MITORMI-110253 format. One record per residue (C-alpha): x, y, z; residue in one letter. Coordinates in steps of 0.05 Angstrom, whole numbers, plus 5000, padded with zeros to 4 digits. Layout:
BEGIN
XYZa ...
***
This chain:
BEGIN
512952644403m 510152074442h 513852284506k 511353004502l 504152804485f 503952274540h 506952734593t 501853274581i 495852814578h 497652424641v 497053074681l 490653224719s 486153784696k 488754224751g 495954084733e 494554224659q 491454894678r 497355084721r 502254864667l 498555334619g 499555914667l 506855714676f 508055734601l 504756414595r 509156704650s 514657144621a 519056934679l 519456224651f 517756284577n 517456844526q 515756444464r 508556464439e 509755874391d 511055434451v 504455644483v 500655514418r 503954824411l 501954654483y 494754874470d 494454444407s 497253824442v 492453944500l 486653934451e 488553234431g 491853324364q 494452654338p 501552434354m 503052094288d 501852424222g 499753074256g 506453424265k 505353874206e 498454064231t 501354214300l 507054614270f 502255034228v 498155194289r 504355364330a 507955754275c 502555984226p 507256434185d 513055944179t 513955374127p 514054684159y 520954444179s 522053774213p 528254034248q 524654654275q 518854214297m 523653764337r 526854364369l 520154664387l 517754014418m 524353944456s 523754644484y 516554504507l 518653844539q 524154204578k 519054714603l 514254154623v 519953814661d 521554474695q 514254564715f 513753864744l 520253964784a 517654624810l 510954314830e 514653744866q 519054254902w 513054674923q 509554054950n 515653814988t 514853995061a 520054505084g 523354575016a 521655315008m 523355495080e 530155155077n 531755465010a 529856155036l 534556075095v 540155885048q 538756475002a 538956985058y 545456695085r 548656735016q 546257455009k 549257635076g 542557915102l 543457765176e 536657975203r 533057645145h 537057005156f 535456975230q 528057095219d 527756575163a 531556065205l 527056165265q 520756095222l 523555475187a 525255145254n 518355305282q 514955025220t 519154395225l 517554275298e 510054395289r 509153835239q 508453115267p 513852745227l 519952515265r 522752055213n 528552085163s 524852645126d 524953055190y 532352935200y 533853125128i 530253795137r 533453905206q 540253745178g 539454255123g 537654795174l 543254595221l 548154635163w 546055345145e 546255545218e 553255245226a 555955595164r 553056255187y 555356255260y 562055905249s 564556545215l 562456955276r 564256445331h 569555975302p 571255725372e 564155435384d 563654695368e 556254605386q 554154675313y 558654105291l 556153665348v 548853785330r 550253655257l 553753005274s 548252765321n 542952925269n 546952545216a 547151935262d 539651935270l 538452025196l 543251465176w 540350975227l 533051125208a 534551015134q 539250425144k 534350045188l 528750135138r 533149865081y 535149275125l 527849115137c 526249145063l 532148695046h 530348195101t 523148155074a 525948075004y 530447515028s 524447135055a 521447104985r 527547064940f 534846844944t 538947474955p 545247544914k 548747954967q 547848175039s 547448895062l 553549185095s 554349405168l 548648985197r 552848775257l 555549475266e 548349745270v 546949245325e 553149455364t 551450195357i 544350085384l 546749645441e 551450195466n 547350825456s 540751155471a 538351165399f 532550695414l 529251275451e 527451555382f 521251245350p 524151305280a 529750845304i 526350375353s 520250215309t 524550015249w 529449645294y 524149215327y 521049105259c 527748845234l 528648395295k 521548125285m 523147955213l 529847635230e 527247245291a 519847115280p 519346625338d 521747135389a 514947425409a 517948005448g 520448355385y 513548335354f 510248605417s 515149195420r 514349325346f 506749305350k 506649775410e 511350265376g 507550265310l 500650365341l 502950885390m 508051265347q 505751135276g 504351875266h 511852025263v 512451665196f 510251885127n 504951495088s 509851065049d 513450855113e 506850705148v 504650285089r 511049875092d 510649795168l 503449565166f 504949085110l 510748785150f 506248725212a 500248415177i 504447925136n 508047705199y 501347575234c 498647195174i 504746745175r 503646595249r 496246445236v 498245975180n 502745625230e 496645495273g 497046085321q 490046355310s 490846865366g 494547305317f 487947455283f 486747945340h 493348295324d 491448315250i 484948655267l 488449145314d 492849375257f 486949425209y 482849825259k 488550305271d 489750375197g 482450525184l 482051025241l 488151405218k 486851345144g 493050935128h 489150405089l 485550875042l 488851124978d 485551784958k 479251574994g 479050874963t 479750225002l 482349644961s 477749054948n 483148594975f 483748975041t 476248995050y 475848235045f 481748135092n 478848595145i 472248215145v 475947545150a 479947785210a 473648055244g 469947395233l 475646995262h 475647425325t 467947365329l 467048125328e 460648065287y 457548735305e 463949105288w 464448725222v 457348895203e 458649635217d 465149605177f 461849265117i 456549815112h 461050405132r 466450265080y 462050025023r 462450684985n 470050714992t 470750114946l 471850184871e 465050234838r 466249634794h 467049164855y 462549524904r 456049134901d 459048444894s 464148564950a 458648844995f 453748264985s 459047724989f 461947975054n 455048055084l 453847335064a 460247125100r 457847495162l 450947175161e 454146485151f 458346595213a 452046805250r 448546165224k 443146585190n 443146105131y 436846365097d 439847055095a 446246765065v 442546445007l 438447074994t 444747504991l 448247024944l 442346914898q 441247654887h 448347814868s 452247744804n 459447534816y 463147624750q 470247554776e 471846804774p 475246724842l 469847134877l 464546724841n 467646074866m 468346354936a 460946524935a 459245824909k 463345534966t 459145905018i 452845664983a 455544954982l 456844955057k 450045265071t 446244735030y 450144195066y 448644465135i 441244545117l 441343835089e 438644085022e 442143504988y 438143514923e 439744244912v 446944114934l 447743564882h 445844034827a 450144584856h 456244134858l 455343904786e 454644624763a 460844824803l 465044264772i 462744464701k 464345194716y 471345034740i 472844604679r 470445154632r 474845694663k 482145694639p 487945964677g 485545824748l 492045464767g 492245264841y 484945464851h 482444964799r 484944354837n 482944664904n 475644764885y 475144114847l 477643754909n 472544114952l 466743924906a 468843194900r 470043104975y 463243424989t 460042924941q 463542364978k 460942635045l 453842625019i 454541904995a 458441665056l 455741075096h 456741365165w 455640695199n 461640395163d 467340605208k 472740375160a 469740765102e 469041385146v 476241335170d 478841255098r 475341875074l 477342265135k 484642065123q 484342265050k 481642955066i 486843055121a 492542875074s 490043235012e 495643734993p 491044244959v 484744375000l 483445045034t 476744815063e 480044215097r 478144455167e 470744535149w 470543845116l 473743515177l 468843865223e 463243465190q 466142825218f 465543095289k 458143235279k 456442535255s 
***
């Protein structure tokens, strides 16, 4: 009962309406009791303790029988499954065209087959994808064409050659993607086994023209980038291919490719190569322009923050300001105001508009703990720069109390406690005492958990 109830209620209103029409179609269902059961479940009848009520509504003239109720629910569940499969098939690009070609071939309707095949090929070529999905559809049409014409021209081998070439492209496109996913997995976890034919793939690509196809070359250079991160040439080729040919991939593939690209750049930045911030921003800009970063019109809070961070590191302040305002309403409503004000505060801090920073932070309510501490960190740095030491003392004490009250902060607890304590030491530091200054500087430099280390060390340069 739970499975049936959950399946129906997880559907959208539109899907529920179409399912109702499906159940009322004599082509798929001729039982009125099934329709009545569906209507009752749709109205929200209880799952437990309500089976008898549901049965009475579905079969008003029949005494309640647990076995009959189970059979009725099973039949409805099968129809729901059939409906969902049909919806998926209808929404799969090329599925109906390819099926129609197959049907006409099996019926022996030559003219119908040729017309359907021509239309299916034209539809396939008009759409932008040139990835494994494309080769799957093309392979299906080539197979139907080969089976049809091989009976009429058994001496012609072109159909087998085209089928084989298409199969090569399909296999390579899929294999390279799986190799990329496994290589990325191996960087985080210890793999229990390696994937087969890795060396064979390399040999094939070295001795063929397959890299002329974006579905092959983009995944190949992505793989090489992941396997040899210090070889800059692979990243450059991968980036160029992704930004220029990203339209040949579906949304899932693009999401994976962008994730590989951005994570690679972040690792290089963490290794001290700050120039990769420009590459990160290039990927984000392309993803925003082409809609790759939005899921049903929504931009994740995490991505919004990361885009602002990349823009600030590359000093593109005007672009960042436009982005913050332009994409504010794409954020989830719950995070919208806090994310907007916090990122504006980050921008104004970078611009050294410190009064604006404090105004933005003071008029916002940051309920999420980590965002709250990030906001307090910006306020801390602003008070220090403005030499508002009395206010800063109170701010630091409040920050320390806040951190101690919040459980489950893990790594972040020690990080922010270290920031607060080292800032207190900076305020109390005797700058004329070189030995004392050097000791504190050395402690900050060697502190293992301290994300604001660079900012703290900058204060010694200003003294």
